C-alpha positions, 0 to 999 in steps of 0.5 A: 384360867377359870376354875369353872369348866363352862366359863373357861370354855366360853373364854376359849371361844372368845380367844379363838374369835380374836385370834382369827381377827373377828369381832366378838358378839353373842351369836358368833361366840355361841356358834364358835362354841358349837363348832369347838365342842358340841357335846359340852355346848349342849350340856351347858345349854350354850351361853344360856348357861349364865343368862346374866353373864353378858350384862355384868360388865356395864362399862366397856371402858373398864374392860382392861381392869376386869381382865386384870382382876381375872388374871389376878384371881387366877394367879392367886388360885395357882399359887394357893394350889402350889403352896398347899402342895408344898405345905403338905410335903413339909409334913413328910420329914423324909423329904429333904428340905432342898427338894422341897425348896426346889419344888417351891421355886420351880412351881413359882417359876412355872406360874410366872412363865405361864402368866407372863404376857410380855414378849418372849426373848428371841435368839439373835440368829432367829431375828437376823434370819427373819430380817434376811427373809425381809431383805430378799422379799424387798429386793424381789419386789424392787423396793428402794426401802421398806418404808412407806412413801409419804407423798412428800419427796423431800420428807422421804429423802430426809427419813430414808424412804418415808414411814418405817414399820414399828416406829412412832411419828409425832406430828405437832403444830401451833393451833390452826396450823394444819396438822390434821390436814397434813396427816389426812393428806399423807394418809390419802397419798399412801392409800393411793399407792395401795396401802390400807391406812386407818385414821382414828379421830378424836376431834372431828367427826366422819362427816367433816373429815370426809368433806376435808378429803373431798376439798383436797381432791376436787376444786369445790369450795370447802365452805360449800361442803361445810354448809352441805349445799352444792350445785348439780355440777358439784354433786356430779364432781363428788359422784365422779370422785366417789366412783373413780378414786374413793371406791377402791381407796383403802382409807378407813376413818374412825371417830372415837371421841373420848375413847381410852387407849385400850379401845384404840389398841384392840381395834387396830390389832384386830384390823392388822390381823385381818390385813386391813391396817398397814399404817395408823394415824391418831388425831390427836394424843391429848384427846385420848382419855387419860385418867390420872392415877391417884398420886400421879400426873397428867404427863404420866397419863399421857406417857402411858398412852403414847407408850401403848401406841409405840408398843402397838407399832412394834407388835403390829409392825406398822408405822403410827403417826400421833398428832400432838398439841403444842404448849402456849409458850411459843406464842409469847416468844419474842422472835417473829419467826417462832420456829418450834423446838422440842420443848414446845411440845405439850407434855414434851418430856415423855413424848420426845422420849418415846417418839422415833421421829418428832416433826412440826408443821411450820408455815412462815407466811402465816407469820408474815415471813414471805421471803427466805432471808438467806436465799431470797426465795418466795415463801408464800404457799410453802410450808415445812415439816421440821424434823427435830428428832429422828432416832434412826436418821438425820434431822432437817426440814422438808418443804411442801406446797399448799394453796391459800386456804391450806385445803390442798397440799402438793409435793414440793419437787413435782409441783415446782416442775409445773410452771403453769400450775405455779402461776395458776395458784400463785399469780404473784410469783 
């Protein structure tokens, strides 16, 4: 891709590291170049070939644009070479014009094929053979589904097993309704089963996220955790949690602030290559940096981000949860129940179109609805995941239990079997 042999060699070493799932830094690139071609490495004096090379790109957020500029220059260079060759053949009157046209078209086609970064088409037979291999593997492992169980029995029944690889799940809720807590709970339950899960957080730092996790897994008051002062006994409880549960829990948390989608995609793909990401959650979509292009709209910018996450889910073959905001229209709705609909999603059109599943956290008791009008069931401490879109399955709702502060969540089915626990958490029921 580079007219300079030396720059091409440096790029080749970087690609080699990426394909091995390793991060790229000065020392690793230098060592990789020595291993790949020591003679050329010595000739060019390694990365000292161009001392300013690693200081030219001052803004990493623009790395995709830089890469596209390099690719654009390379395509122009290839086209110029090819057209010059065709131009030279035109001076030979003995060469049939049909032959020249054939050379022109075949050369352009080759350049297009060589520079196409999209997924190649695969024969149906090849895809079915790959699926059959997975079917046999799942049967041998005794799996009921290739989906990753969520920890919520009713949700897993509704979706056919839980979260499916290659699919994107949008989770939304009204402000302070608990969408981040639900996401963290699901990830913890999945990690307990041995899966390697990853949370990319744009709103909450690692310290606060970890405290929420501690509150979920212990009986320590969340307010004390936030203040950062515990009793000796509570410190021992955190120590026990760390040693007995968290040390082997494969839950990685990454605060990325106002990061661009390219950074999220690149880091996740590296984690997948290392075998360290079976599932990703992004909290939340509207906080991912989404520059609006000239003449474009905010919806289009959000659309590019969620499409990139969908592409990531397919390419890495992992499920992706995307936490999303709702618009404010539901707050002005006249009915007391305020049951969400798809159009309540902020930037609803593009999110609804791309998502395989769209679901809402719904807590009727926060709205003063404490009994089900049809069944008379007590709704205090019961929340619902409302599935309003499911591309590959049914829609409906899945119940789960929670405490008064919504810092602890439980599976609805298993919790209801424990009568003493119900009386302990909900003494009025």
